[in-house]
N, C-alpha and C positions, 0 to 999 in steps of 0.2 A: 651802684655797688651796694650790697647789703650792709646792714649795720655791723654784722659779725666780721665781715671782711675788712671794713674800715677799722674796727677795733684791733684786728690782727695786724694791719699795716702800722697803726700807731704803736702797738706793743713792739713790733719788730724794729721800728724806727727808734723807740726809746731804748731798746736793748742794744742797738748799734751805737747809739750815742753814749750809753754807759760804758760799753766796751772800748770805744774810741778814747774816752776820758781816762779810763783805767790804764790802757796801753800808753797813753801820752804821759801820764804821771810816772808809770813804771820806768819808762825810758829816761825821763829826767832824773829819777832817783838813781838809776845805774850810773849816769854821768856824775851825779853829786858824790856818789860813793867813791868814784875814781879820784875825786878831789878832796876827799876827807870831810865832806859836808853831810850832815844828817839828812835823813829822808824827809821829803815834804809830805804833809798830811792834807788830804782833800778837805776844803772848807765849803760847806753847803752855801754859806752866806756869800763868799767870794764867787762861787760858781754861778749863783743866781745873778749877781751883779755882772759877771763876765758874759753870761748868756744874753742879758738885756742889752749890753753894749755891743755885742756881736750882731744882734738883730738890728740895732740902729745903724751900725756901719754897713751892713749889707744893703740897706736902703740908700744910704748916702754914697756908697761906692768909692769910698776913700778911707784910708787909715787916719784915725785921729785918736789922741790919747785922752782918756777919761780924767786923768789927773786927780784921783782920789787921794786925800792925805794918807801917807804911810803905806801906799800900795804901789808896788812895782808892776810894770806892764810890758808884755811881749805881745805884739799885735801884727799880723801879716795876712794878706790874701794869698792863697795857694790854689792850684787846680783842685777840684772837688774830689778827685780820686786819690789824692796824695795821702799816704798812710801816716799815722801818728809818728812812727819811727822816722820816716823821711822828713817830716816837719821838724821834729826835735833835732835830728841830725843837721838839718839846714841851719838852724839857729846855733847849735853847738859848734859847728865848723868855723865859726868866728874865732875859736881858740887859736887858730893858726896865726892870727894877727896879734894876739895879746902878748905883750912883753912883760913877763913876770918880774924881771929885774928892775923895772920902773913902774911899780904898781900905781894905778890911778885910772881915771876915766880916759879911754883911748878910743878914737873914732873907729867905727865898724866892729866893735866888740861888745856892745851893751846887751845884746840878746844872750850871748854866751855867759857873760859875767852875772846876769840876773839868774840864769839857770843854776849856776853853781854857788851863788852867794851864800856863804856859810850860815849867817844868822837868819836867813829866811826860813820860816817854819811851815807856812801854809800856802796852798795854791787853790785857785778856782779857775775853771776852764769853761769858756764859751765857744760854741762852734755853730756857724750858720752856713748851710749850703745856699749859694746865691744862684737863683734862676732869673730869667728875664722878667718874670712876673713880680719879683721882689724889688725891681729897680723903679725909681721914680721916672726917669727918662730913658728907659731901656738900659741895657748893659753895654755901654760904649767903652768900658775900660778893658784892658788886656792884662793878664797875669804875665809878669816878666818871664821871658824864655828861660832864664836861669833857674826858675822854679820848676819848669815843666820839661826839661831836656829829656828825662827818662820816664816821664809820666804821660802816656798817651791819654788824652782827654777829649774824645770825639764830640762830646756834648758842649764843650767849652764852658761848662759850669765851673764856678769857683766856690771856695769856702773861705770864710774869714775865721781865723783862729784868734781868740783873745785869752791870754793867760794873765791872771792877776796874782801877785805874790805879796805875802805879808809876813813880817815886815819887809818893806821894799829894799832892794839891793841898789847897787850903783850909787852909793852914798859917797860923795867926794870929800867928806871931812877927813882931816889928817889921820892917816893910819887905817882907814876903813877898808880900802882895797887890799892892802897888805894882809889884814886880818881875815878877810872874807873870800879872797880869790887865791886859792892855793894851787900850786903846780900839781899835776897828776901824781898820785902815789904809786911807787913801784913801777915806774916807767910805762904806765897805762897809756 
């Protein structure tokens, strides 16, 4: 392949990545607005950290949390062709389980609560498409069928999505969930 074509592929890939991140944040901000939370701002620092972590997890082939002080994390493997909207919707759909009348940490709702956590101001997003060449011992893992029911993925490629949030949400100190996880406004 000529050098010019390689550069065009890299530029196209970079543009796709920027568009993905932009859509990913836009959708989260739409959900945040429904819950009375201010918009998230993209942090280049958090995005760089999230991208490095996504690349490590792509090689390891399992989800692990980075556990940076003061940083919230949403991390999941999805089919490679899953859109930013479908990914955010998947996380947000945990809202169905959240009981606003008893605010606090509740099993199966932590992705949702981090997305709409009112005091969170910044987000960084990492994304790595996982191919068999990225894997240490081949790609023996499978993406859960619940992620891929409506996403035909003939190549069986995956993507790891890492979203870092600052300040972190899901703080279980007294009153924090009540202050930061609000019911949808106007019946949204």
